[in-house]
C-alpha positions in Angstrom: 98.1 27.5 58.6 96.3 30.5 59.9 98.0 32.9 62.2 95.5 32.8 65.0 97.5 35.3 67.1 97.6 37.5 64.1 93.6 37.3 63.7 94.0 37.5 67.6 91.6 35.2 68.1 91.4 32.5 71.3 92.0 29.0 69.6 90.4 27.7 72.9 87.1 29.1 72.6 86.8 27.3 69.5 87.7 23.9 71.5 85.3 24.3 73.9 81.4 23.9 74.1 78.7 25.7 72.5 76.0 25.8 74.4 77.4 23.4 76.6 77.5 20.9 73.6 81.9 20.0 72.6 82.8 21.5 69.4 84.3 19.0 67.8 87.8 19.3 66.0 89.1 15.8 66.3 88.6 12.2 67.1 85.5 11.4 69.2 86.4 9.3 72.0 84.8 8.2 75.4 87.0 11.3 76.8 85.6 13.3 75.0 82.2 12.9 77.0 82.8 12.2 79.8 81.4 15.6 81.6 77.4 13.9 82.0 78.3 11.1 84.0 80.2 13.1 85.5 77.4 15.4 86.6 74.9 12.4 86.9 77.9 11.6 90.0 77.8 15.0 91.4 74.4 14.9 91.6 74.4 11.7 93.8 76.4 13.2 96.0 74.7 15.0 97.9 71.9 11.6 98.1 71.6 8.6 100.3 70.6 5.6 98.8 70.1 4.0 101.7 68.3 6.4 103.5 65.8 6.7 101.0 62.9 4.3 99.4 63.0 2.5 96.9 59.8 4.3 95.4 62.1 7.1 96.0 64.8 6.9 94.0 63.0 5.7 91.3 61.6 9.0 91.2 65.2 10.5 91.3 65.8 8.9 88.5 63.4 9.4 86.5 62.7 13.3 87.4 66.7 14.2 87.4 69.3 11.7 86.6 67.8 10.8 83.2 67.4 14.0 82.4 71.0 14.8 82.6 72.4 13.5 79.5 68.6 14.4 77.7 69.9 18.0 75.9 73.6 16.9 74.3 71.6 13.4 73.3 69.5 15.9 70.9 72.2 16.8 68.9 74.9 14.7 69.5 75.5 10.7 69.1 76.5 9.3 72.6 79.1 6.8 72.1 77.4 3.4 73.6 80.4 3.2 76.9 78.6 6.4 77.7 75.5 5.4 78.0 76.1 2.0 79.2 78.4 3.6 82.2 75.2 6.1 82.7 73.2 3.1 83.2 75.4 1.7 85.2 75.7 4.0 87.7 71.6 4.5 87.9 71.6 1.2 88.6 73.5 0.8 91.7 71.5 4.2 92.3 68.8 2.3 92.1 69.1 -1.1 94.3 71.1 0.9 96.7 75.0 0.2 96.2 77.7 2.3 97.5 81.2 2.1 98.3 80.7 -0.1 101.5 78.8 -2.9 99.8 76.5 -3.8 96.7 73.2 -4.8 96.9 70.4 -6.9 95.5 69.5 -5.9 91.8 65.8 -7.0 91.8 65.2 -7.1 88.2 66.9 -6.6 84.9 68.0 -3.2 83.2 66.2 -3.9 80.2 63.1 -5.6 82.4 62.8 -2.2 84.4 63.4 -0.1 80.6 59.7 -1.6 79.6 56.9 1.0 80.6 54.5 0.4 83.4 51.4 -1.4 81.1 54.0 -3.5 79.7 55.8 -4.9 82.9 58.6 -2.6 83.4 58.7 0.8 85.6 59.5 3.3 82.3 63.4 4.3 82.7 65.0 5.3 79.7 67.1 2.8 77.6 70.0 6.0 77.3 71.1 4.3 73.4 67.4 4.1 71.6 66.3 7.2 73.3 69.8 8.9 71.5 68.5 7.9 68.4 65.4 8.6 68.6 66.3 12.7 68.9 68.5 11.8 66.4 65.9 10.7 63.9 64.0 14.3 65.0 66.5 15.9 63.4 66.5 13.8 59.9 63.2 14.4 60.0 63.5 17.5 60.3 65.5 17.6 57.2 63.1 15.7 55.0 60.3 16.9 55.8 60.6 20.5 55.8 58.9 21.8 52.0 60.1 25.4 52.4 63.7 24.5 53.2 65.1 21.9 51.0 62.5 19.9 48.9 59.3 20.9 48.0 57.1 17.8 48.7 55.9 17.5 52.2 56.7 14.6 53.9 54.5 12.7 57.3 55.4 10.6 60.3 53.5 7.6 58.9 53.1 5.7 63.1 51.3 9.3 64.2 47.7 10.1 62.8 48.7 13.4 61.8 51.4 12.4 60.3 54.4 14.7 63.0 57.3 13.4 64.2 57.5 12.1 68.3 60.5 11.0 70.2 58.6 9.4 72.4 56.4 6.9 69.9 59.9 6.5 68.0 61.6 5.5 71.3 58.7 3.1 71.7 59.0 1.5 68.1 62.8 1.7 68.4 62.5 -1.2 71.4 59.1 -3.0 69.6 57.2 -1.7 72.6 53.1 -1.3 72.1 50.1 -1.8 74.7 47.6 -3.3 72.4 48.6 -6.9 74.4 48.9 -5.9 77.7 48.9 -8.0 80.8 45.0 -7.2 82.9 47.6 -6.4 86.1 50.0 -4.1 84.7 47.0 -2.1 82.8 45.5 -1.7 86.9 48.8 -0.8 88.6 49.5 1.7 85.7 46.3 3.1 86.2 46.3 2.8 89.5 45.0 6.6 91.5 46.6 5.9 94.5 49.9 7.0 96.2 53.2 6.5 93.9 54.7 4.8 96.5 52.1 2.4 97.1 51.6 1.8 93.1 55.3 0.8 92.9 54.9 -1.4 95.9 52.0 -3.3 94.7 54.2 -3.5 90.8 56.8 -5.3 93.1 54.4 -7.6 94.5 52.5 -8.2 90.9 56.2 -9.1 89.3 56.9 -11.4 92.4 60.3 -9.0 93.3 59.4 -9.1 97.3 62.3 -10.9 98.9 60.6 -13.2 101.0 62.3 -16.7 101.7 60.7 -18.2 98.4 62.5 -15.4 96.2 65.9 -15.7 98.9 66.1 -19.0 97.9 65.5 -18.9 94.3 68.4 -16.4 94.3 70.5 -18.3 96.5 70.8 -16.2 99.0 69.8 -19.1 101.3 68.8 -22.9 101.5 65.5 -22.5 103.3 62.7 -21.0 102.0 60.2 -21.5 105.1 59.7 -19.1 108.1 60.2 -21.5 111.6 57.8 -19.0 113.2 55.2 -20.2 111.3 55.2 -23.6 111.8 57.7 -24.2 108.7 55.3 -23.0 106.1 56.7 -21.9 103.3 57.0 -17.9 103.1 55.4 -17.4 99.7 53.9 -13.9 98.8 50.8 -15.7 98.9 51.4 -16.7 102.8 53.0 -13.3 103.4 50.1 -11.0 102.5 47.2 -12.6 102.8 47.3 -16.4 104.7 49.6 -15.6 107.7 47.9 -15.0 111.1 49.0 -11.5 111.0 47.5 -11.0 107.6 44.9 -13.5 108.4 43.5 -11.6 111.1 43.8 -7.8 109.2 41.6 -9.0 105.9 39.2 -10.7 108.5 38.5 -7.2 109.9 37.9 -5.0 106.9 36.9 -7.7 103.9 33.1 -8.6 103.9 31.9 -11.7 104.8 30.3 -13.4 102.5 33.0 -12.1 100.1 35.4 -14.5 101.9 35.7 -17.5 99.7 36.6 -15.4 96.8 39.1 -13.1 98.2 40.9 -15.9 99.6 40.8 -18.6 96.4 41.8 -16.2 93.8 45.8 -17.0 92.3 47.9 -14.3 93.7 48.0 -12.3 90.6 44.8 -12.5 90.2 44.0 -11.4 93.7 45.7 -8.1 93.1 44.1 -7.2 90.0 40.6 -7.8 91.6 40.8 -6.1 94.0 42.4 -3.6 92.7 39.3 -3.1 90.2 36.8 -4.2 92.7 34.9 -2.0 94.9 32.4 -4.6 96.7 34.7 -6.1 99.3 35.0 -3.7 102.1 33.1 -3.8 105.0 33.0 -0.6 105.9 30.4 1.7 103.8 31.1 4.1 101.7 35.4 3.3 101.8 36.9 2.7 99.1 38.1 -0.5 98.9 41.2 -0.5 96.5 42.6 2.2 98.2 41.8 0.5 101.7 43.3 -2.6 100.0 46.8 -0.8 99.2 46.7 0.4 102.6 46.2 -2.9 104.2 48.8 -4.8 101.9 
C-alpha cells in the first residue's frame, strides 16, 4: 500500500468531492447522495407553503427546487431512491403539506410531469432527466470524430443532427405534441398572467375542489350546495350558471352571444372563450383576458 503520510498527501482530499460531485472509492449507496435531498430541504426552511398560492409553489419548484440536483445529474447516475425522495419532497411542498398535516394532492405526479401541451405542468421526472443527461455524455464519446472515431455520427431526432437533452428526455417519456388536445394548446399559449394560466389549467382538468370533486374523492357524501337550493355544485354551475357568476357574465357578454355562451360544454366553453374575441360587450376589450379575469 502507498504510504500517504510519507508522500504528505491528505487522503481526505481524495475521498471528498471535486467541483461539488463526490469522488467515489467505494460502493455507491443511497447515503452517498443524500446531499441533493438536504439542499432541497434547506431551501424549503425559509418557505411557508401555506402562505403561497399554488402558482407561486409551481414557480418555485420549476425555478429553484428542480434545478438543485441537475448539476450532479449531468455526470452521475443517481440512485433511483434519491430521485424518488427529492420528488416526494417537492410533491409535499406543492400541495402545501407540512408537519402539521397532509393536504390533498390534486393530481398524480405522472400527470404533473407531462408538458402543458399534453395536459400537465411540465415538472421533471428526475430519473429520466438524469438518463437524458448521461445520454448526452455517451453521444459525445461516439460522435467527436477528432477525438475517438474518424466517422461522424448524428442525432437522428434532430434536424441538424446535434444532440438535445430536452428532446432525449421527451423521447424517453414518450411525450409528443403532434396530437395535443385543443384545450391544452389554448392554455399553453395563453398570454395572460401565469397565475391565471395555472388556474385555467386546473379548471380544464376538473381539479378545482367543488362539492362534485370532493364527493368523487370521498371527502364528502353530498355533492350539492344548500345555499343554491340543493343544486349540484359542479364546475359548470359554480363558474357559469350560479346567480353570482350569471350576473357577472351578463354584464360583459354581448346579448346576441348569450345563447352560445350558455350552451357549450364546459371544456369547450373555456377553449372557445380563450380563442374568440367577439363576445365582449365593451368595445376594444381583449375578450380572452377579460374572460380569464371574470373567472
